[in-house]
N, C-alpha and C positions, 0 to 999 in steps of 0.2 A: 473107441470112438471110430476106428477104421471099419469095423463090423457094421456099424450103424450106417456109414456111408456106402458100402458095398451092398446093401439090400436092394436098392432100386436096379442095380446092374446084374443081379441075378436073374430079373424078370424081363429086363429091356435089352435089346440087341441093337447095336448100331448098324445101319444099313451098309450094304456093300456097294458103294458108289464107285463108279469109274469115271470121274470128271477129268476133262483134259482142257488146258489153257487154250484159249483161240489163239491162232497164229498171228493175228493182227495187234495182239497186246504185247507191247515191249516195256523193258525196265526204263523208267524215266531216268534222265542224266541227273547228276548232282545239282547242276545249276537251275533245272526245271523245279526240282524239289525246293531247292533254296528260294527260287522266285515265288513259289506258291506259299511258302512258310512266311517269306517276307510281306507279300500281299495280304495274307489273312492277319499278321500282326498289325499291319497299317489299318486294316478295317476295324479290327477288334479294339485297338487303342483309341480310334477315332470315335468310338461309340455307335457304330452303325446298327448295332442291335437296339440300343436306346432310341436312336432315330426312328426306326421302323416301328417301335412300339408306341412312343410318345408323339411323333410326328411333329416336332418342333419347327418353325420357320427357319430359313436359311440364314437370315440376318434378322436382327431385331431394329427397333427404332426407339427413340426418345425424344422428348421435347425439350428444346435448350431455352435459355431465358428470354428469347424473344418470340417464343410461341411456334417456332418452326420445328418440323420433324427431321431429326438427324438419324442416319443409320448407325448401328453399333453392332459389332461382331462379337462382343463378350456379354453374356448374361451376368451382370454383376449381383454380388451377394448371393448367389445361388451355387454353392458348391457342388451339388448333385443335380444341375441343371445345365443345359448347353444349347446353343444354336448350331446348326449343322456346320457352318464354316469354322466356328470356334473348334469343334471336334476335329476336323479335317485338318486345319492348321496345327493344332496340338500333336495330332497324330504324325503328321510329317516331321515335326522335330523330334518326337519320340523315336521314329524310325531312323532320322539322320544321326542320332546319338547311337542307336544300335549299330548302324553301318560304322560309325567310327570305332566301336569295339571289334567289328569284324575286321576292318583294316588294319587295327592294331594288332590283332592275332595273325593276320596274314603277314605282318612285317617280320615275324620270327621264323620265316620259312628257311630252311638250310640253303646255303648256297647263293643267298641274294647279295647282290652288290652292296657296298656300304653307302653310296649315295642313294641308291633305290631304298635301303632300309631307313635313311634318315628321312627322306621324302615321305614314306609310308607312315613313320612316326608323327611328322608334322601335320600330315592330312588327318590322321586319326585324332590327334590332340586338338586340332581345329574343329573338327566335327563334333567331339564330345563337349568342347567348351562352348561352342556356338549353341548347342542343343541345351545345354545346361542354363546358360544365361537367358535364352529366349524363353524357356519354360518358366524360369523365376520372374521373367518379365510378364508372361501371361497371368501368373499367380496374382502379381501386384495389380493387374489390371482387373482381375475378376474380383479380387477382395482388397478393396482399397484400404491402405493402413496396414496390411499384412507384411512381414518380413522387412519392416522399416526400423531401424535402429536409432 
């Protein structure tokens, strides 16, 4: 197998390039990289790609029993469809839950004071639980009758 792979390299030669890194390019800090990853996570979980392709309205509307138009933020009974505000709200709480896990991980840093560690645990637990409860609430709005015992 290796003889088969090495055949093209007997005839092809890599160019001898002497490339230098420009002086104005520097290594980004860890927080810059983390911020970019967090923003991209927010946008991807919010369905920005879906929003660009399908171009849904920001919010929808429905007619109530009196014949008036009411705005709605959730596209009911459509699991794979969303309004823009629905996606952004869901994405916010997904990101909030993720930040809860980051704070939970940071609470295990060596040398942290006991009170600070307890506060980190409380904040992390609160963020994770709030995110979980709100996302279940969103699912119950989106699919009425789902998750009801």
